[in-house]
C-alpha positions in Angstrom: 213.5 94.3 -28.7 212.1 91.0 -27.5 214.4 90.4 -24.6 212.3 91.0 -21.5 215.2 92.3 -19.3 216.2 94.7 -22.1 212.6 95.9 -22.5 212.3 96.6 -18.8 215.6 98.4 -18.7 214.6 100.6 -21.7 211.2 101.4 -20.2 212.9 102.4 -16.9 215.0 104.9 -18.9 211.8 106.3 -20.5 212.6 104.9 -24.0 209.9 103.7 -26.4 210.0 100.0 -27.0 208.7 98.1 -30.1 209.3 94.7 -31.5 209.9 93.4 -34.9 206.3 93.5 -36.0 206.0 97.1 -34.7 209.1 98.1 -36.8 207.6 96.4 -39.9 204.2 98.1 -39.3 205.8 101.5 -39.0 208.0 101.0 -42.2 204.9 99.8 -44.1 202.9 102.8 -42.9 205.6 105.0 -44.4 205.5 103.0 -47.6 209.2 101.9 -47.1 208.3 98.2 -47.4 205.4 95.9 -48.4 204.1 94.5 -45.1 202.8 91.3 -46.7 206.1 90.6 -48.4 208.0 91.2 -45.2 205.8 88.8 -43.3 206.1 86.2 -46.0 209.9 86.4 -45.7 209.8 86.4 -41.9 207.6 83.3 -41.9 210.4 81.4 -43.6 212.5 81.8 -40.5 212.2 80.6 -36.9 210.6 83.9 -35.8 207.5 83.4 -33.7 204.6 85.9 -33.6 201.2 86.0 -32.0 198.8 85.0 -34.8 196.0 87.4 -33.7 198.4 90.3 -33.8 199.7 89.3 -37.2 196.1 88.9 -38.6 195.2 92.3 -37.3 198.3 93.9 -38.9 197.8 92.1 -42.2 194.2 93.3 -42.3 195.3 96.9 -41.5 197.8 96.9 -44.3 195.4 95.2 -46.8 192.9 97.9 -46.1 195.5 100.7 -46.5 196.4 99.6 -50.1 195.3 102.1 -52.8 
């Protein structure tokens, strides 16, 4: 969830909040998706993401490959 008001409301209710990259990170960690492929598809859209966070996640998933 990227909407700031929604995030604040969810946190007030004690809910865990994660964004798109967090969901993709979790899915890739469970081997449900290929993180690099998902990011490549996402980069074809208007989705914006912090480059440093993306670089860290890409490195994490490259290192996790068998």
